[in-house]
C-alpha positions as CSV (number, residue, x, y, z in Angstrom):
1,M,-35.8,-20.1,35.0
2,T,-33.4,-18.2,32.8
3,S,-33.4,-14.5,32.3
4,T,-33.2,-12.7,29.0
5,P,-29.7,-11.2,28.5
6,S,-29.6,-7.4,28.4
7,A,-28.5,-5.5,25.3
8,E,-25.1,-4.8,26.9
9,E,-24.6,-8.5,27.6
10,L,-25.5,-9.4,24.0
11,A,-23.2,-6.7,22.6
12,A,-20.3,-7.9,24.8
13,A,-20.9,-11.5,23.7
14,L,-20.9,-10.4,20.0
15,V,-17.6,-8.6,20.4
16,E,-16.0,-11.5,22.3
17,E,-17.2,-14.2,19.9
18,G,-16.3,-12.1,16.8
19,V,-12.8,-11.4,18.0
20,R,-12.2,-14.9,19.2
21,K,-13.1,-16.4,15.8
22,S,-11.1,-13.8,13.9
23,G,-7.3,-14.0,13.7
24,L,-7.1,-10.3,12.9
25,V,-8.9,-7.1,13.5
26,W,-8.6,-3.6,12.2
27,V,-7.4,-1.0,14.7
28,N,-7.9,2.5,13.4
29,G,-8.1,1.1,9.9
30,Q,-5.0,-1.1,10.0
31,A,-5.2,-4.9,10.0
32,V,-3.4,-6.5,13.0
33,W,-3.3,-10.1,14.3
34,Q,-4.5,-10.5,17.8
35,L,-5.6,-12.8,20.6
36,W,-8.7,-12.5,22.7
37,G,-8.3,-13.2,26.5
38,D,-9.5,-11.9,29.8
39,G,-12.1,-9.6,28.3
40,G,-9.8,-7.9,25.8
41,A,-7.9,-8.2,22.6
42,Y,-4.1,-8.5,22.9
43,V,-2.1,-6.9,20.0
44,L,1.7,-7.2,19.7
45,C,3.3,-4.4,17.6
46,G,6.6,-2.7,16.9
47,G,10.1,-3.6,16.2
48,P,11.7,-4.2,12.8
49,V,10.0,-7.7,12.3
50,E,6.5,-7.5,13.8
51,Q,3.5,-5.6,12.6
52,P,3.7,-1.8,12.8
53,V,1.9,0.1,15.6
54,P,-1.4,1.4,14.1
55,A,-1.8,5.1,14.0
56,G,-3.2,6.5,17.3
57,L,-2.6,3.3,19.3
58,A,-0.9,4.3,22.5
59,D,-1.2,3.7,26.2
60,G,-4.5,5.1,27.4
61,A,-5.8,5.9,23.9
62,V,-9.3,5.1,22.7
63,V,-9.1,3.3,19.3
64,G,-11.7,2.0,16.9
65,V,-11.7,-1.8,16.4
66,T,-13.5,-3.5,13.5
67,V,-14.0,-7.2,13.3
68,R,-14.9,-9.2,10.2
69,S,-17.2,-12.1,10.1
70,K,-15.2,-15.3,9.8
71,D,-17.7,-17.0,7.5
72,K,-18.9,-14.1,5.3
73,G,-15.8,-12.0,5.4
74,G,-17.8,-8.8,5.8
75,R,-17.8,-6.3,8.7
76,L,-19.4,-7.9,11.8
77,V,-18.9,-5.5,14.6
78,G,-17.2,-2.2,15.2
79,W,-16.4,-1.0,18.8
80,Q,-14.3,1.5,20.8
81,A,-11.5,0.1,22.9
82,R,-9.2,1.6,25.6
83,A,-5.6,0.6,24.9
84,A,-3.3,-0.2,27.8
85,V,0.3,-1.3,27.5
86,V,1.0,-4.6,29.2
87,P,4.4,-4.2,30.9
88,A,7.0,-6.7,29.5
89,G,7.9,-9.4,32.0
90,S,4.7,-9.0,34.0
91,E,2.5,-12.0,34.8
92,A,-0.2,-10.8,32.3
93,W,2.5,-10.2,29.7
94,H,3.9,-13.8,30.0
95,A,0.4,-15.3,29.9
96,A,-0.5,-13.3,26.7
97,V,2.8,-13.9,25.0
98,G,2.5,-17.6,25.7
99,E,-0.7,-17.7,23.8
100,L,0.5,-15.3,21.0
101,R,3.6,-17.4,20.4
102,G,1.4,-20.2,19.1
103,K,-0.5,-17.9,16.8
104,R,2.6,-16.2,15.3
105,L,3.4,-18.1,12.2
106,N,6.7,-18.4,10.4
107,T,9.0,-16.8,13.0
108,A,12.6,-17.6,12.5
109,D,13.5,-17.3,16.2
110,A,10.8,-19.4,17.8
111,D,13.1,-20.4,20.7
112,S,13.9,-16.8,21.7
113,V,10.9,-14.9,20.4
114,D,9.7,-14.0,23.9
115,E,13.0,-12.1,24.6
116,R,12.9,-10.3,21.2
117,W,9.3,-9.3,21.8
118,A,10.2,-8.0,25.3
119,R,13.1,-6.0,23.9
120,E,11.6,-4.7,20.6
121,C,7.8,-4.8,20.8
122,T,4.9,-3.4,22.7
123,L,2.0,-5.5,23.9
124,F,-1.3,-3.7,24.0
125,R,-4.5,-4.9,25.7
126,L,-7.6,-3.4,24.0
127,T,-10.6,-3.4,26.4
128,P,-14.1,-2.7,24.9
129,E,-15.7,0.5,26.1
130,G,-19.5,1.0,25.7
131,S,-21.8,-0.7,23.2
132,P,-20.6,-1.4,19.7
133,A,-21.5,1.4,17.3
134,E,-21.5,-1.1,14.4
135,R,-23.3,-4.4,14.7
136,P,-25.8,-6.5,12.7
137,G,-28.8,-4.2,12.1
138,A,-26.8,-1.0,12.8
139,M,-24.2,-0.8,10.1
140,P,-23.2,2.5,8.3
141,D,-24.1,2.9,4.7
142,G,-20.5,3.5,3.5
143,S,-17.9,0.7,2.9
144,G,-15.5,2.0,5.5
145,A,-12.6,1.6,3.0
146,A,-9.9,4.2,3.2
147,P,-8.8,6.0,0.0
148,P,-5.6,4.7,-1.5
149,R,-2.4,6.4,-0.3
150,P,-0.6,8.6,-2.9
151,T,2.1,6.7,-4.6
152,P,4.5,7.2,-7.5
153,A,3.7,3.7,-8.7
154,T,2.0,3.3,-12.0
155,T,0.1,0.5,-13.8
156,R,1.6,-1.4,-16.7
157,E,0.7,-0.7,-20.2
158,P,-2.3,-2.6,-21.5
159,V,-1.8,-6.2,-22.6
160,P,-0.9,-6.3,-26.3
161,A,-3.9,-7.5,-28.4
162,G,-2.1,-10.5,-29.9
163,L,-0.8,-11.9,-26.6
164,P,-3.8,-14.0,-25.7
165,R,-3.7,-15.8,-29.1
166,L,0.1,-16.3,-28.7
167,L,-0.3,-17.9,-25.3
168,A,-3.2,-20.0,-26.5
169,R,-1.0,-21.6,-29.2
170,R,1.7,-22.7,-26.7
171,R,1.5,-26.3,-25.8
172,P,2.8,-27.6,-22.4
173,R,6.1,-29.5,-22.7
174,G,5.9,-32.7,-21.1
């Protein structure tokens, strides 16, 4: 006879399944690529080439993690995680980096990426803490989108009225 899983077990399964299926998560509002393993998400950040360290992510910090639904693209689950630095060269570091190497696309130094990561980057393990605050049936009303950062950039002038007609007259050369 099987027992009914508890709410905590269901929440843990939702977090794990969502993170496993998603190639990236948002940590404190910044998208980062990651790998799930051993009950936590591994995030490699820092250095001049890799993704920047999200604001507030540090050893021992509690961060907010948001996972999108792989099939719908919307927010699936949001949870708090305790961040821990995985020491470069440790057994856990080698195991995680071995898996991350396969997920890191378009690296120019595939043969020596482990050494570069050990030298320039920080590997964080994000371990879930408590039940997810955001999950199906318990989502906030707002979108969660951050306001755009101030920038001196401007938009172009409106498209000239005659341009669509001009482009429609062009015939492909062939």
